[in-house]
C-alpha positions as CSV (number, residue, x, y, z in Angstrom):
1,M,78.1,123.2,53.9
2,N,77.7,119.8,54.6
3,E,77.5,117.9,58.3
4,A,81.4,118.2,58.4
5,E,82.1,121.0,57.8
6,R,79.2,122.4,60.4
7,A,80.5,119.8,62.8
8,A,84.7,121.4,61.9
9,E,83.3,124.8,62.6
10,Q,81.3,123.9,65.9
11,V,84.7,122.5,67.3
12,A,86.5,125.6,66.0
13,A,84.2,127.9,67.6
14,V,84.0,126.1,70.8
15,E,88.1,125.9,71.2
16,N,88.2,130.0,70.4
17,Q,85.8,130.0,73.3
18,V,87.9,128.0,76.0
19,R,90.7,129.5,74.8
20,E,89.5,133.1,75.3
21,L,88.2,131.8,78.6
22,A,91.5,130.5,79.8
23,A,92.8,133.6,78.7
24,R,90.7,135.5,81.1
25,T,91.1,133.1,83.5
26,G,94.4,131.6,84.0
27,P,94.7,127.8,85.0
28,V,92.3,126.1,87.2
29,L,94.2,124.7,90.0
30,G,92.7,123.2,93.0
31,R,93.9,123.0,96.5
32,A,93.8,120.7,98.9
33,S,95.2,119.5,102.7
34,S,95.7,116.8,104.8
35,S,93.0,117.4,107.9
36,D,96.0,118.1,110.3
37,G,97.7,120.0,107.9
38,A,101.0,118.5,107.5
39,V,100.4,118.0,104.0
40,T,99.0,120.9,100.9
41,V,99.2,119.7,97.3
42,V,98.0,122.1,94.5
43,A,97.5,120.6,91.4
44,A,95.8,120.9,87.9
45,A,92.8,119.0,86.6
46,G,94.5,115.6,85.6
47,G,98.0,116.5,85.8
48,P,100.7,116.0,88.1
49,P,100.7,118.7,91.9
50,Q,102.1,121.5,91.1
51,S,103.0,122.5,94.1
52,I,103.8,119.9,97.4
53,Q,104.2,122.0,101.3
54,V,105.1,119.3,104.1
55,A,105.3,120.7,107.2
56,P,108.0,119.6,109.5
57,F,106.1,117.6,111.4
58,A,104.9,115.4,108.8
59,L,108.7,114.1,108.8
60,R,107.7,112.2,111.4
61,M,104.9,110.3,109.5
62,G,107.6,107.9,108.0
63,P,108.5,107.7,104.6
64,Q,106.0,105.2,103.0
65,A,103.1,106.7,105.5
66,L,104.1,110.3,104.2
67,G,104.3,109.5,100.6
68,Q,101.1,107.8,100.4
69,E,99.4,110.9,102.7
70,I,101.1,112.9,99.5
71,V,99.0,110.9,96.9
72,R,95.5,111.2,98.9
73,V,96.0,115.1,99.1
74,A,97.3,115.0,95.6
75,Q,94.3,113.3,94.2
76,Q,91.8,115.4,96.1
77,A,93.6,118.8,94.9
78,S,93.2,117.0,91.2
79,R,89.7,116.2,91.5
80,E,89.1,120.1,93.4
81,A,90.8,121.0,90.1
82,A,88.6,119.0,87.8
83,A,85.4,119.8,89.4
84,Q,86.4,123.8,89.1
85,L,87.2,123.1,85.4
86,H,83.7,121.5,84.7
87,R,82.5,124.2,86.4
88,T,84.4,127.0,84.5
89,V,84.1,125.4,81.1
90,G,80.6,124.0,81.3
91,H,79.3,127.4,80.6
92,V,81.2,127.2,76.8
93,V,81.2,123.5,76.7
94,P,78.4,121.0,77.3
95,A,78.5,119.3,80.2
96,A,78.3,115.8,78.5
97,E,80.9,116.6,76.2
98,L,83.3,117.3,79.0
99,S,82.5,114.3,80.5
100,A,83.1,112.3,77.5
101,L,86.5,114.2,77.9
102,G,87.1,112.3,81.4
103,F,86.3,115.3,83.1
104,E,83.8,114.5,85.5
105,E,82.1,117.2,87.3
106,G,83.3,115.5,90.6
107,G,86.6,115.3,89.2
108,R,89.3,112.6,88.1
109,S,92.3,112.1,90.1
110,W,95.9,112.1,88.2
């Protein structure tokens, strides 16, 4: 077996381990809220928001400020999801490989 075939086998083994882990744990989501609770966002790592909740009193912020707050909180949620993904998948995939894919321990926003 040559080096390329060994590498392909290792990649396939890691893919299977990650797939099994994902099947057991479900999607990795991060959740963040603004300090006053006006905006709450749930997001996947590196992805767009899965849900956005806006409290009625947040509408007094005005459209521009509310939009900025939603983006800020969504970025926090995405970073939290990326950090959770890094911790969870880090048991299977070496940290350096996760980092090379863009999933730093501190997370990455969408």
